[in-house]
Backbone and ligand atoms as CSV (ligand in chain L), in Angstrom:
chain,resi,resn,atom,element,x,y,z
A,1,UNK,N,N,-68.764,29.340,31.222
A,1,UNK,CA,C,-68.064,28.897,30.319
A,1,UNK,C,C,-68.567,28.881,28.859
A,2,UNK,N,N,-67.748,29.326,27.766
A,2,UNK,CA,C,-68.369,29.451,26.531
A,2,UNK,C,C,-67.937,28.367,25.780
A,3,UNK,N,N,-68.790,27.777,24.985
A,3,UNK,CA,C,-68.487,26.675,24.067
A,3,UNK,C,C,-68.957,27.338,22.610
A,4,UNK,N,N,-68.262,27.166,21.499
A,4,UNK,CA,C,-68.550,27.617,20.277
A,4,UNK,C,C,-69.110,26.493,19.443
A,5,UNK,N,N,-69.884,26.703,18.435
A,5,UNK,CA,C,-70.576,25.732,17.531
A,5,UNK,C,C,-69.400,25.109,16.684
A,6,UNK,N,N,-69.263,24.054,16.526
A,6,UNK,CA,C,-68.247,23.371,15.810
A,6,UNK,C,C,-68.872,22.724,14.417
A,7,UNK,N,N,-68.464,23.303,13.330
A,7,UNK,CA,C,-69.235,22.867,11.991
A,7,UNK,C,C,-69.298,21.217,11.957
A,8,UNK,N,N,-70.168,20.619,11.492
A,8,UNK,CA,C,-70.400,19.178,11.593
A,8,UNK,C,C,-69.216,18.622,10.735
A,9,UNK,N,N,-68.967,19.246,9.561
A,9,UNK,CA,C,-67.705,18.659,9.089
A,9,UNK,C,C,-66.564,18.595,9.526
A,10,UNK,N,N,-66.465,19.542,10.641
A,10,UNK,CA,C,-65.077,19.656,11.361
A,10,UNK,C,C,-65.112,18.793,13.025
A,11,UNK,N,N,-66.290,18.586,12.989
A,11,UNK,CA,C,-66.495,17.945,14.334
A,11,UNK,C,C,-65.287,16.919,14.851
A,12,UNK,N,N,-64.838,15.972,13.571
A,12,UNK,CA,C,-64.092,14.909,13.683
A,12,UNK,C,C,-62.668,15.351,14.364
A,13,UNK,N,N,-62.452,16.531,14.224
A,13,UNK,CA,C,-61.188,17.232,14.432
A,13,UNK,C,C,-61.116,17.012,16.190
A,14,UNK,N,N,-62.266,17.047,16.841
A,14,UNK,CA,C,-62.223,17.071,18.267
A,14,UNK,C,C,-61.591,15.699,19.033
A,15,UNK,N,N,-61.779,14.697,18.039
A,15,UNK,CA,C,-61.434,13.146,18.349
A,15,UNK,C,C,-60.236,13.081,17.798
A,16,UNK,N,N,-59.445,13.917,17.028
A,16,UNK,CA,C,-58.089,13.508,16.129
A,16,UNK,C,C,-56.925,13.892,16.619
A,17,UNK,N,N,-56.548,14.040,17.934
A,17,UNK,CA,C,-55.408,14.320,18.458
A,17,UNK,C,C,-54.448,13.135,18.687
A,18,UNK,N,N,-54.941,11.924,18.216
A,18,UNK,CA,C,-54.313,10.666,18.350
A,18,UNK,C,C,-52.953,10.738,17.762
A,19,UNK,N,N,-52.208,9.729,17.877
A,19,UNK,CA,C,-50.801,9.499,17.175
A,19,UNK,C,C,-51.047,9.029,15.795
A,20,UNK,N,N,-50.207,9.761,14.929
A,20,UNK,CA,C,-50.172,9.314,13.311
A,20,UNK,C,C,-49.445,8.090,13.343
A,21,UNK,N,N,-49.827,7.077,12.347
A,21,UNK,CA,C,-49.097,6.120,12.019
A,21,UNK,C,C,-48.636,6.029,10.576
A,22,UNK,N,N,-47.967,5.037,10.027
A,22,UNK,CA,C,-47.592,4.812,8.684
A,22,UNK,C,C,-48.110,3.446,8.561
A,23,UNK,N,N,-49.026,3.294,7.686
A,23,UNK,CA,C,-49.587,2.011,7.193
A,23,UNK,C,C,-48.682,1.405,6.121
A,24,UNK,N,N,-47.963,0.321,6.395
A,24,UNK,CA,C,-47.157,-0.139,5.634
A,24,UNK,C,C,-47.521,-1.527,5.116
A,25,UNK,N,N,-47.587,-1.564,3.459
A,25,UNK,CA,C,-48.225,-2.878,3.094
A,25,UNK,C,C,-47.089,-3.253,1.757
A,26,UNK,N,N,-47.550,-4.191,1.206
A,26,UNK,CA,C,-47.016,-4.554,-0.205
A,26,UNK,C,C,-47.837,-5.241,-1.222
A,27,UNK,N,N,-47.851,-4.600,-2.229
A,27,UNK,CA,C,-48.532,-5.059,-3.166
A,27,UNK,C,C,-48.274,-6.350,-3.841
A,28,UNK,N,N,-49.318,-6.815,-4.590
A,28,UNK,CA,C,-49.316,-8.233,-5.130
A,28,UNK,C,C,-48.158,-8.108,-6.241
A,29,UNK,N,N,-47.660,-7.057,-6.742
A,29,UNK,CA,C,-46.703,-7.265,-7.810
A,29,UNK,C,C,-45.030,-7.049,-6.864
A,30,UNK,N,N,-45.320,-6.885,-5.627
A,30,UNK,CA,C,-44.070,-6.854,-5.023
A,30,UNK,C,C,-43.530,-5.557,-4.525
A,31,UNK,N,N,-44.247,-4.707,-5.047
A,31,UNK,CA,C,-43.901,-2.879,-4.641
A,31,UNK,C,C,-44.381,-2.721,-3.227
A,32,UNK,N,N,-43.317,-2.211,-2.188
A,32,UNK,CA,C,-43.711,-1.816,-1.131
A,32,UNK,C,C,-44.518,-0.441,-0.918
A,33,UNK,N,N,-45.203,-0.440,-0.040
A,33,UNK,CA,C,-45.935,1.057,-0.001
A,33,UNK,C,C,-46.111,1.457,1.380
A,34,UNK,N,N,-46.087,2.715,1.902
A,34,UNK,CA,C,-46.545,3.192,2.972
A,34,UNK,C,C,-47.408,4.528,2.990
A,35,UNK,N,N,-48.242,4.743,3.858
A,35,UNK,CA,C,-49.045,5.891,3.732
A,35,UNK,C,C,-49.384,6.175,5.110
A,36,UNK,N,N,-49.316,7.647,5.473
A,36,UNK,CA,C,-49.719,8.057,6.893
A,36,UNK,C,C,-51.435,8.036,6.987
A,37,UNK,N,N,-51.561,7.448,8.266
A,37,UNK,CA,C,-52.913,7.545,8.710
A,37,UNK,C,C,-53.221,7.798,10.012
A,38,UNK,N,N,-53.866,8.970,9.963
A,38,UNK,CA,C,-54.110,9.761,11.393
A,38,UNK,C,C,-55.543,9.203,11.929
A,39,UNK,N,N,-56.150,8.716,11.406
A,39,UNK,CA,C,-57.559,7.943,11.938
A,39,UNK,C,C,-57.255,6.513,12.207
A,40,UNK,N,N,-56.809,6.348,13.378
A,40,UNK,CA,C,-56.698,4.955,13.906
A,40,UNK,C,C,-56.809,4.950,15.221
A,41,UNK,N,N,-57.139,3.796,15.937
A,41,UNK,CA,C,-57.372,3.681,17.562
A,41,UNK,C,C,-57.157,2.061,17.729
A,42,UNK,N,N,-56.968,1.845,19.207
A,42,UNK,CA,C,-56.924,0.489,19.552
A,42,UNK,C,C,-58.468,0.024,19.452
A,43,UNK,N,N,-58.730,-1.144,19.382
A,43,UNK,CA,C,-59.969,-1.638,19.282
A,43,UNK,C,C,-60.282,-2.831,20.563
A,44,UNK,N,N,-59.080,-3.477,20.837
A,44,UNK,CA,C,-59.227,-4.409,21.861
A,44,UNK,C,C,-57.877,-4.783,22.556
A,45,UNK,N,N,-57.911,-5.389,23.755
A,45,UNK,CA,C,-56.647,-5.777,24.331
A,45,UNK,C,C,-56.563,-7.316,24.708
A,46,UNK,N,N,-56.560,-7.617,26.050
A,46,UNK,CA,C,-56.369,-9.150,26.274
A,46,UNK,C,C,-57.316,-10.022,25.582
A,47,UNK,N,N,-56.888,-11.242,25.035
A,47,UNK,CA,C,-55.676,-11.841,25.107
A,47,UNK,C,C,-54.486,-11.150,24.006
A,48,UNK,N,N,-55.175,-10.456,22.993
A,48,UNK,CA,C,-54.432,-9.992,21.967
A,48,UNK,C,C,-54.817,-8.549,21.580
A,49,UNK,N,N,-53.969,-7.752,21.102
A,49,UNK,CA,C,-54.471,-6.332,20.871
A,49,UNK,C,C,-55.333,-6.379,19.611
A,50,UNK,N,N,-56.206,-5.521,19.410
A,50,UNK,CA,C,-56.743,-5.346,18.005
A,50,UNK,C,C,-56.769,-3.880,17.667
A,51,UNK,N,N,-56.633,-3.559,16.369
A,51,UNK,CA,C,-56.720,-2.181,16.193
A,51,UNK,C,C,-57.690,-1.828,14.915
A,52,UNK,N,N,-57.806,-0.454,14.917
A,52,UNK,CA,C,-58.776,0.060,13.765
A,52,UNK,C,C,-58.149,1.069,13.010
A,53,UNK,N,N,-58.150,1.035,11.676
A,53,UNK,CA,C,-57.728,1.934,10.876
A,53,UNK,C,C,-58.812,2.556,9.992
A,54,UNK,N,N,-59.108,3.832,9.487
A,54,UNK,CA,C,-59.974,4.058,8.552
A,54,UNK,C,C,-59.103,4.552,7.474
A,55,UNK,N,N,-59.196,3.926,6.337
A,55,UNK,CA,C,-58.392,3.912,5.035
A,55,UNK,C,C,-59.415,3.914,3.988
A,56,UNK,N,N,-59.006,5.266,3.143
A,56,UNK,CA,C,-59.698,5.703,1.964
A,56,UNK,C,C,-59.500,4.429,0.995
A,57,UNK,N,N,-60.896,3.960,0.487
A,57,UNK,CA,C,-60.768,2.713,-0.348
A,57,UNK,C,C,-60.124,3.088,-1.735
A,58,UNK,N,N,-59.656,4.248,-1.965
A,58,UNK,CA,C,-59.224,4.596,-3.161
A,58,UNK,C,C,-57.462,4.532,-3.145
A,59,UNK,N,N,-57.090,4.279,-1.720
A,59,UNK,CA,C,-55.532,4.361,-1.752
A,59,UNK,C,C,-55.018,3.024,-2.196
A,60,UNK,N,N,-53.832,3.110,-2.567
A,60,UNK,CA,C,-53.127,1.953,-3.094
A,60,UNK,C,C,-52.936,0.795,-1.666
A,61,UNK,N,N,-52.846,1.585,-0.651
A,61,UNK,CA,C,-52.452,0.717,0.816
A,61,UNK,C,C,-53.609,0.179,1.020
A,62,UNK,N,N,-55.044,0.600,0.693
A,62,UNK,CA,C,-56.097,-0.163,0.950
A,62,UNK,C,C,-56.148,-1.206,0.320
A,63,UNK,N,N,-55.914,-1.277,-0.985
A,63,UNK,CA,C,-55.970,-2.442,-2.125
A,63,UNK,C,C,-55.022,-3.399,-1.649
A,64,UNK,N,N,-53.733,-3.086,-1.274
A,64,UNK,CA,C,-52.755,-3.912,-0.872
A,64,UNK,C,C,-53.112,-4.631,0.406
A,65,UNK,N,N,-53.710,-3.946,1.599
A,65,UNK,CA,C,-53.888,-4.946,2.653
A,65,UNK,C,C,-55.184,-5.808,2.445
A,66,UNK,N,N,-55.979,-5.345,1.594
A,66,UNK,CA,C,-57.211,-6.279,1.270
A,66,UNK,C,C,-56.630,-7.499,0.692
A,67,UNK,N,N,-55.863,-7.360,-0.329
A,67,UNK,CA,C,-55.302,-8.348,-1.304
A,67,UNK,C,C,-54.409,-9.519,-0.286
A,68,UNK,N,N,-53.583,-8.737,0.347
A,68,UNK,CA,C,-52.462,-9.278,1.124
A,68,UNK,C,C,-53.012,-9.959,2.662
A,69,UNK,N,N,-54.062,-9.390,3.114
A,69,UNK,CA,C,-54.610,-9.840,4.389
A,69,UNK,C,C,-53.688,-9.533,5.610
A,70,UNK,N,N,-52.794,-8.574,5.164
A,70,UNK,CA,C,-51.839,-8.312,6.396
A,70,UNK,C,C,-51.102,-6.840,6.193
A,71,UNK,N,N,-50.633,-6.251,7.388
A,71,UNK,CA,C,-50.099,-5.014,7.261
A,71,UNK,C,C,-49.169,-4.433,8.379
A,72,UNK,N,N,-48.543,-3.528,8.313
A,72,UNK,CA,C,-47.825,-3.072,9.555
A,72,UNK,C,C,-48.265,-1.691,9.667
A,73,UNK,N,N,-48.386,-1.415,11.081
A,73,UNK,CA,C,-48.611,0.083,11.489
A,73,UNK,C,C,-47.473,0.344,12.428
A,74,UNK,N,N,-46.818,1.253,11.557
A,74,UNK,CA,C,-45.344,1.902,12.265
A,74,UNK,C,C,-45.733,3.378,12.869
A,75,UNK,N,N,-44.937,3.658,13.689
A,75,UNK,CA,C,-45.186,4.823,14.543
A,75,UNK,C,C,-44.155,5.972,14.191
A,76,UNK,N,N,-44.324,6.786,13.232
A,76,UNK,CA,C,-43.166,7.841,12.989
A,76,UNK,C,C,-43.072,8.888,14.215
A,77,UNK,N,N,-41.907,9.182,14.098
A,77,UNK,CA,C,-41.530,10.114,15.319
A,77,UNK,C,C,-41.622,11.716,14.693
A,78,UNK,N,N,-41.510,12.518,15.857
A,78,UNK,CA,C,-42.058,13.850,15.279
A,78,UNK,C,C,-40.615,14.392,14.275
A,79,UNK,N,N,-39.526,13.863,14.417
A,79,UNK,CA,C,-38.408,14.173,13.547
A,79,UNK,C,C,-38.743,14.040,12.135
A,80,UNK,N,N,-39.848,12.848,11.935
A,80,UNK,CA,C,-40.074,12.265,10.519
A,80,UNK,C,C,-41.284,13.267,9.822
A,81,UNK,N,N,-41.552,14.323,10.422
A,81,UNK,CA,C,-42.726,14.802,9.966
A,81,UNK,C,C,-42.687,15.293,8.497
A,82,UNK,N,N,-41.600,15.743,7.975
A,82,UNK,CA,C,-41.494,16.101,6.586
A,82,UNK,C,C,-41.843,14.882,5.758
A,83,UNK,N,N,-41.156,13.539,6.234
A,83,UNK,CA,C,-41.274,12.224,5.490
A,83,UNK,C,C,-42.827,11.892,5.307
A,84,UNK,N,N,-43.316,12.076,6.380
A,84,UNK,CA,C,-44.896,11.897,6.670
A,84,UNK,C,C,-45.572,12.648,5.494
A,85,UNK,N,N,-45.342,13.868,5.385
A,85,UNK,CA,C,-45.891,14.632,4.431
A,85,UNK,C,C,-45.877,14.271,3.140
A,86,UNK,N,N,-44.523,14.004,2.865
A,86,UNK,CA,C,-44.021,13.518,1.469
A,86,UNK,C,C,-44.880,12.125,1.141
A,87,UNK,N,N,-44.760,11.288,2.101
A,87,UNK,CA,C,-45.253,9.789,1.814
A,87,UNK,C,C,-46.919,10.014,1.720
A,88,UNK,N,N,-47.498,10.989,2.064
A,88,UNK,CA,C,-48.783,11.237,2.062
A,88,UNK,C,C,-49.328,11.976,0.995
A,89,UNK,N,N,-48.272,12.527,0.240
A,89,UNK,CA,C,-48.733,13.264,-1.017
A,89,UNK,C,C,-48.739,12.565,-2.416
A,90,UNK,N,N,-48.249,11.374,-2.533
A,90,UNK,CA,C,-48.170,10.580,-3.649
A,90,UNK,C,C,-48.912,9.330,-3.399
A,91,UNK,N,N,-49.058,8.573,-4.358
A,91,UNK,CA,C,-49.634,7.277,-4.373
A,91,UNK,C,C,-48.629,6.125,-4.672
A,92,UNK,N,N,-48.829,5.069,-3.913
A,92,UNK,CA,C,-47.755,4.029,-4.208
A,92,UNK,C,C,-48.090,3.321,-5.472
A,93,UNK,N,N,-49.373,3.764,-6.082
A,93,UNK,CA,C,-49.502,3.440,-7.492
A,93,UNK,C,C,-48.681,3.802,-8.634
A,94,UNK,N,N,-48.164,5.050,-8.293
A,94,UNK,CA,C,-47.210,5.798,-9.174
A,94,UNK,C,C,-45.867,5.609,-9.120
A,95,UNK,N,N,-45.518,5.234,-7.916
A,95,UNK,CA,C,-43.999,4.976,-7.415
A,95,UNK,C,C,-43.798,4.104,-6.251
A,96,UNK,N,N,-42.512,3.704,-6.189
A,96,UNK,CA,C,-42.090,2.942,-4.768
A,96,UNK,C,C,-41.457,4.142,-3.950
A,97,UNK,N,N,-42.503,4.368,-2.921
A,97,UNK,CA,C,-42.073,5.451,-2.176
A,97,UNK,C,C,-40.608,5.364,-1.340
A,98,UNK,N,N,-40.587,3.784,-1.122
A,98,UNK,CA,C,-39.232,3.821,-0.355
A,98,UNK,C,C,-37.958,4.082,-1.270
A,99,UNK,N,N,-38.181,3.678,-2.542
A,99,UNK,CA,C,-37.010,3.973,-3.276
A,99,UNK,C,C,-36.835,5.388,-3.658
A,100,UNK,N,N,-38.038,5.996,-3.981
A,100,UNK,CA,C,-38.141,7.488,-4.380
A,100,UNK,C,C,-37.800,8.435,-3.262
A,101,UNK,N,N,-38.173,8.121,-1.917
A,101,UNK,CA,C,-37.827,9.000,-0.977
A,101,UNK,C,C,-36.602,8.665,-0.011
A,102,UNK,N,N,-35.870,7.511,-0.766
A,102,UNK,CA,C,-34.896,6.968,0.117
A,102,UNK,C,C,-34.921,6.584,1.392
A,103,UNK,N,N,-36.053,5.943,1.538
A,103,UNK,CA,C,-36.511,5.502,3.021
A,103,UNK,C,C,-35.720,4.218,3.482
A,104,UNK,N,N,-34.895,4.044,4.325
A,104,UNK,CA,C,-34.107,2.579,4.754
A,104,UNK,C,C,-35.185,1.975,5.491
A,105,UNK,N,N,-35.071,0.586,5.608
A,105,UNK,CA,C,-36.207,-0.095,6.181
A,105,UNK,C,C,-35.723,-1.466,6.538
A,106,UNK,N,N,-36.436,-2.283,7.256
A,106,UNK,CA,C,-36.046,-3.581,7.633
A,106,UNK,C,C,-37.499,-4.351,7.467
A,107,UNK,N,N,-37.463,-5.593,7.057
A,107,UNK,CA,C,-38.599,-6.381,6.824
A,107,UNK,C,C,-39.053,-6.646,8.120
A,108,UNK,N,N,-40.537,-6.551,8.132
A,108,UNK,CA,C,-41.206,-7.034,9.487
A,108,UNK,C,C,-41.120,-8.216,9.762
A,109,UNK,N,N,-41.347,-8.873,10.917
A,109,UNK,CA,C,-40.870,-10.281,11.293
A,109,UNK,C,C,-41.972,-11.328,11.064
A,110,UNK,N,N,-43.219,-10.829,10.966
A,110,UNK,CA,C,-44.355,-11.786,10.710
A,110,UNK,C,C,-45.280,-11.639,9.416
A,111,UNK,N,N,-45.089,-10.435,8.947
A,111,UNK,CA,C,-45.801,-10.182,7.797
A,111,UNK,C,C,-44.923,-9.589,6.708
A,112,UNK,N,N,-45.556,-9.495,5.414
A,112,UNK,CA,C,-44.797,-9.091,4.326
A,112,UNK,C,C,-44.720,-7.711,4.088
A,113,UNK,N,N,-44.128,-6.835,4.750
A,113,UNK,CA,C,-44.025,-5.424,4.771
A,113,UNK,C,C,-42.868,-4.854,5.220
A,114,UNK,N,N,-42.457,-3.693,4.813
A,114,UNK,CA,C,-41.141,-3.177,5.354
A,114,UNK,C,C,-41.569,-2.071,6.371
A,115,UNK,N,N,-40.687,-2.148,7.451
A,115,UNK,CA,C,-40.726,-0.973,8.469
A,115,UNK,C,C,-39.702,-0.036,8.344
A,116,UNK,N,N,-39.997,1.227,8.068
A,116,UNK,CA,C,-39.271,2.193,7.837
A,116,UNK,C,C,-38.433,2.492,8.922
A,117,UNK,N,N,-37.101,2.811,8.674
A,117,UNK,CA,C,-36.170,2.957,9.768
A,117,UNK,C,C,-36.342,4.381,10.680
A,118,UNK,N,N,-36.010,4.251,11.798
A,118,UNK,CA,C,-36.368,5.501,12.654
A,118,UNK,C,C,-37.376,5.595,13.310
A,119,UNK,N,N,-38.592,4.750,13.216
A,119,UNK,CA,C,-39.859,4.800,13.800
A,119,UNK,C,C,-39.663,4.468,15.243
A,120,UNK,N,N,-40.828,5.018,16.088
A,120,UNK,CA,C,-40.510,4.792,17.405
A,120,UNK,C,C,-41.177,3.344,17.931
A,121,UNK,N,N,-41.495,2.582,16.747
A,121,UNK,CA,C,-42.089,1.326,17.062
A,121,UNK,C,C,-42.953,0.800,15.852
A,122,UNK,N,N,-43.534,-0.414,16.176
A,122,UNK,CA,C,-44.612,-0.782,15.030
A,122,UNK,C,C,-45.329,-2.099,15.450
A,123,UNK,N,N,-46.366,-2.250,14.739
A,123,UNK,CA,C,-47.219,-3.398,15.097
A,123,UNK,C,C,-47.578,-4.085,13.861
A,124,UNK,N,N,-47.341,-5.437,13.805
A,124,UNK,CA,C,-47.514,-6.360,12.553
A,124,UNK,C,C,-48.912,-6.947,12.758
A,125,UNK,N,N,-49.567,-6.881,11.907
A,125,UNK,CA,C,-51.039,-7.041,11.980
A,125,UNK,C,C,-51.624,-8.047,10.774
A,126,UNK,N,N,-52.711,-8.972,11.184
A,126,UNK,CA,C,-53.403,-9.711,10.209
A,126,UNK,C,C,-54.695,-9.090,10.190
A,127,UNK,N,N,-55.223,-9.021,8.793
A,127,UNK,CA,C,-56.415,-8.281,8.720
A,127,UNK,C,C,-57.470,-9.276,9.167
A,128,UNK,N,N,-58.477,-8.712,9.914
A,128,UNK,CA,C,-59.574,-9.439,10.433
A,128,UNK,C,C,-60.870,-9.316,9.391
A,129,UNK,N,N,-61.221,-7.980,9.145
A,129,UNK,CA,C,-62.073,-7.885,8.357
A,129,UNK,C,C,-62.275,-6.252,8.086
A,130,UNK,N,N,-62.915,-5.854,7.052
A,130,UNK,CA,C,-63.278,-4.500,6.542
A,130,UNK,C,C,-64.618,-4.283,6.499
A,131,UNK,N,N,-65.156,-2.969,7.078
A,131,UNK,CA,C,-66.317,-2.664,6.825
A,131,UNK,C,C,-66.376,-1.228,5.819
A,132,UNK,N,N,-66.918,-1.220,4.653
A,132,UNK,CA,C,-66.818,-0.033,3.915
A,132,UNK,C,C,-68.233,0.878,4.121
A,133,UNK,N,N,-67.889,2.158,4.449
A,133,UNK,CA,C,-69.131,3.240,4.754
A,133,UNK,C,C,-68.598,4.099,3.747
A,134,UNK,N,N,-69.470,4.362,2.690
A,134,UNK,CA,C,-69.050,5.404,1.614
A,134,UNK,C,C,-67.704,4.986,0.960
A,135,UNK,N,N,-66.793,5.993,1.119
A,135,UNK,CA,C,-65.436,5.538,0.447
A,135,UNK,C,C,-64.448,5.211,1.497
A,136,UNK,N,N,-64.996,5.165,2.816
A,136,UNK,CA,C,-64.137,4.892,3.889
A,136,UNK,C,C,-63.945,3.299,4.220
A,137,UNK,N,N,-62.728,2.788,4.252
A,137,UNK,CA,C,-62.806,1.419,4.484
A,137,UNK,C,C,-62.116,1.313,6.112
A,138,UNK,N,N,-63.008,0.798,6.942
A,138,UNK,CA,C,-62.832,0.638,8.296
A,138,UNK,C,C,-62.133,-0.701,8.343
A,139,UNK,N,N,-60.859,-0.704,8.898
A,139,UNK,CA,C,-59.963,-1.853,8.949
A,139,UNK,C,C,-59.768,-2.497,9.964
A,140,UNK,N,N,-60.344,-3.623,10.476
A,140,UNK,CA,C,-59.815,-4.374,11.643
A,140,UNK,C,C,-58.806,-5.382,11.675
A,141,UNK,N,N,-57.993,-4.851,12.537
A,141,UNK,CA,C,-56.563,-5.899,12.381
A,141,UNK,C,C,-56.232,-6.501,13.995
A,142,UNK,N,N,-55.506,-7.512,13.865
A,142,UNK,CA,C,-55.289,-8.074,15.095
A,142,UNK,C,C,-53.639,-8.030,15.184
A,143,UNK,N,N,-53.144,-7.770,16.217
A,143,UNK,CA,C,-51.695,-7.479,16.349
A,143,UNK,C,C,-50.935,-9.026,16.574
A,144,UNK,N,N,-50.075,-9.182,15.581
A,144,UNK,CA,C,-49.303,-10.468,15.791
A,144,UNK,C,C,-48.030,-10.315,16.258
A,145,UNK,N,N,-47.559,-9.257,16.445
A,145,UNK,CA,C,-46.231,-8.759,16.883
A,145,UNK,C,C,-45.956,-7.446,17.062
A,146,UNK,N,N,-45.253,-6.950,18.210
A,146,UNK,CA,C,-45.346,-5.387,18.131
A,146,UNK,C,C,-43.821,-5.226,18.860
A,147,UNK,N,N,-43.216,-4.241,18.414
A,147,UNK,CA,C,-41.684,-3.884,18.791
A,147,UNK,C,C,-41.828,-2.365,18.951
A,148,UNK,N,N,-41.224,-1.794,20.002
A,148,UNK,CA,C,-41.056,-0.422,20.467
A,148,UNK,C,C,-39.937,-0.333,21.194
A,149,UNK,N,N,-39.520,1.160,21.157
A,149,UNK,CA,C,-38.404,1.740,21.844
A,149,UNK,C,C,-39.098,1.669,23.187
A,150,UNK,N,N,-38.202,2.103,24.108
A,150,UNK,CA,C,-38.625,2.278,25.496
A,150,UNK,C,C,-39.266,3.940,25.324
A,151,UNK,N,N,-40.517,4.057,26.204
A,151,UNK,CA,C,-41.224,5.165,26.236
A,151,UNK,C,C,-41.537,5.742,24.827
A,152,UNK,N,N,-41.823,4.766,23.934
A,152,UNK,CA,C,-42.263,5.206,22.315
A,152,UNK,C,C,-43.104,6.264,22.281
A,153,UNK,N,N,-44.204,6.375,23.217
A,153,UNK,CA,C,-45.156,7.455,22.899
A,153,UNK,C,C,-44.612,9.085,23.130
A,154,UNK,N,N,-43.287,9.009,23.554
A,154,UNK,CA,C,-42.703,10.415,23.930
A,154,UNK,C,C,-42.356,10.920,22.665
A,155,UNK,N,N,-41.786,10.012,21.513
A,155,UNK,CA,C,-41.329,10.517,20.388
A,155,UNK,C,C,-42.547,10.557,19.195
A,156,UNK,N,N,-43.682,10.132,19.463
A,156,UNK,CA,C,-44.667,10.076,18.402
A,156,UNK,C,C,-45.026,11.310,17.884
A,157,UNK,N,N,-45.447,11.364,16.510
A,157,UNK,CA,C,-46.004,12.505,16.005
A,157,UNK,C,C,-47.536,12.445,15.932
A,158,UNK,N,N,-48.198,13.755,16.436
A,158,UNK,CA,C,-49.582,13.858,16.413
A,158,UNK,C,C,-50.161,14.734,15.315
A,159,UNK,N,N,-51.156,14.446,14.657
A,159,UNK,CA,C,-51.599,15.184,13.658
A,159,UNK,C,C,-53.137,15.393,13.929
A,160,UNK,N,N,-53.511,16.562,13.852
A,160,UNK,CA,C,-54.930,17.201,13.967
A,160,UNK,C,C,-55.474,17.503,12.891
A,161,UNK,N,N,-54.955,18.286,12.086
A,161,UNK,CA,C,-55.296,18.668,10.747
A,161,UNK,C,C,-54.377,19.360,10.022
A,162,UNK,N,N,-54.747,19.783,8.832
A,162,UNK,CA,C,-53.649,20.503,7.850
A,162,UNK,C,C,-52.974,21.714,8.669
A,163,UNK,N,N,-51.672,21.584,8.829
A,163,UNK,CA,C,-51.204,22.832,9.263
A,163,UNK,C,C,-51.000,22.599,10.893
A,164,UNK,N,N,-51.819,21.686,11.650
A,164,UNK,CA,C,-51.657,21.455,13.009
A,164,UNK,C,C,-51.210,20.302,13.504
A,165,UNK,N,N,-49.949,20.346,13.976
A,165,UNK,CA,C,-49.390,18.875,14.524
A,165,UNK,C,C,-48.730,19.052,15.809
A,166,UNK,N,N,-48.550,17.984,16.629
A,166,UNK,CA,C,-47.856,18.300,17.819
A,166,UNK,C,C,-47.086,17.180,18.423
A,167,UNK,N,N,-46.176,17.257,19.317
A,167,UNK,CA,C,-45.576,16.090,19.865
A,167,UNK,C,C,-45.812,16.180,21.380
A,168,UNK,N,N,-45.987,14.977,22.102
A,168,UNK,CA,C,-46.140,15.029,23.338
A,168,UNK,C,C,-45.295,15.803,24.374
A,169,UNK,N,N,-45.697,16.250,25.261
A,169,UNK,CA,C,-45.144,17.154,26.409
A,169,UNK,C,C,-44.604,16.115,27.319
A,170,UNK,N,N,-44.388,16.509,28.544
A,170,UNK,CA,C,-43.772,15.813,29.807
A,170,UNK,C,C,-44.881,14.967,30.310
A,171,UNK,N,N,-44.680,13.880,30.709
A,171,UNK,CA,C,-45.878,13.151,31.502
A,171,UNK,C,C,-46.280,13.631,32.571
A,172,UNK,N,N,-47.576,13.676,32.777
A,172,UNK,CA,C,-48.199,14.373,33.972
A,172,UNK,C,C,-48.020,13.422,35.258
L,1,FMN,C1,C,-50.856,13.588,7.984
L,1,FMN,C2,C,-51.867,12.767,7.119
L,1,FMN,C3,C,-52.731,12.061,7.748
L,1,FMN,C4,C,-53.369,11.199,6.890
L,1,FMN,N1,N,-54.534,10.295,7.289
L,1,FMN,C5,C,-55.169,9.480,6.624
L,1,FMN,C6,C,-56.076,8.717,7.030
L,1,FMN,O1,O,-56.338,8.692,8.332
L,1,FMN,N2,N,-56.894,8.018,6.178
L,1,FMN,C7,C,-56.495,7.881,4.954
L,1,FMN,O2,O,-57.230,7.086,4.087
L,1,FMN,N3,N,-55.711,8.917,4.268
L,1,FMN,C8,C,-55.018,9.497,5.257
L,1,FMN,N4,N,-54.088,10.256,4.573
L,1,FMN,C9,C,-53.732,10.222,3.054
L,1,FMN,C10,C,-52.946,9.153,2.441
L,1,FMN,O3,O,-51.936,8.979,3.467
L,1,FMN,C11,C,-52.379,9.686,1.346
L,1,FMN,O4,O,-53.707,9.572,0.366
L,1,FMN,C12,C,-51.426,8.547,0.720
L,1,FMN,O5,O,-50.882,9.411,-0.305
L,1,FMN,C13,C,-52.116,7.459,0.022
L,1,FMN,O6,O,-50.977,6.604,-0.409
L,1,FMN,P1,P,-51.231,5.163,-1.087
L,1,FMN,O7,O,-52.022,5.472,-2.327
L,1,FMN,O8,O,-49.956,4.864,-1.507
L,1,FMN,O9,O,-51.945,4.263,-0.188
L,1,FMN,C14,C,-53.076,11.146,5.258
L,1,FMN,C15,C,-52.067,11.838,4.887
L,1,FMN,C16,C,-51.445,12.802,5.707
L,1,FMN,C17,C,-50.325,13.475,5.092
């Protein structure tokens, strides 16, 4: 069996085929924001689920979640791939992405953020803490409320790296 050397700067891609999420927040001035985050994973379950996100400390979304102490993790579907790219190409510092891209939404039920319409589901979270390593903010969240379509995983969008996306196939 041949294995090839993976450059150290690319080794993260081996861990990265997890599902993409939209991090949805609201700024202190009231402007809602959303940003794609592919570096995310579960952290804990019973009695409540906890989640981890890695968010660059320069992002508006990071500033928002630290200030507000809450956020939504929404699950874009494969059909929303173009919108994911668009929302990841500009900062909420410069514009209201919901208004600019015409993203319909509903208010989250327990936190002050907007859930984009059409997602496979979402998790409403309170911020537990943040650990900053370099320019990465490792965000610890506790889930307060979660809603999803039946079999939400089937619709999810997965992102490995620039140009490499996939959607789940049939269950095994
Ligand atoms: C597919 C995709 C995945 C991304 N994953 C992450 C990520 O895991 N962590 C992160 O900090 N930024 C990630 N980004 C970049 C941010 O979403 C992007 O810089 C966004 O414009 C930040 O917006 P904001 O300043 O309004 O928060 C990703 C972007 C794309 C398009």
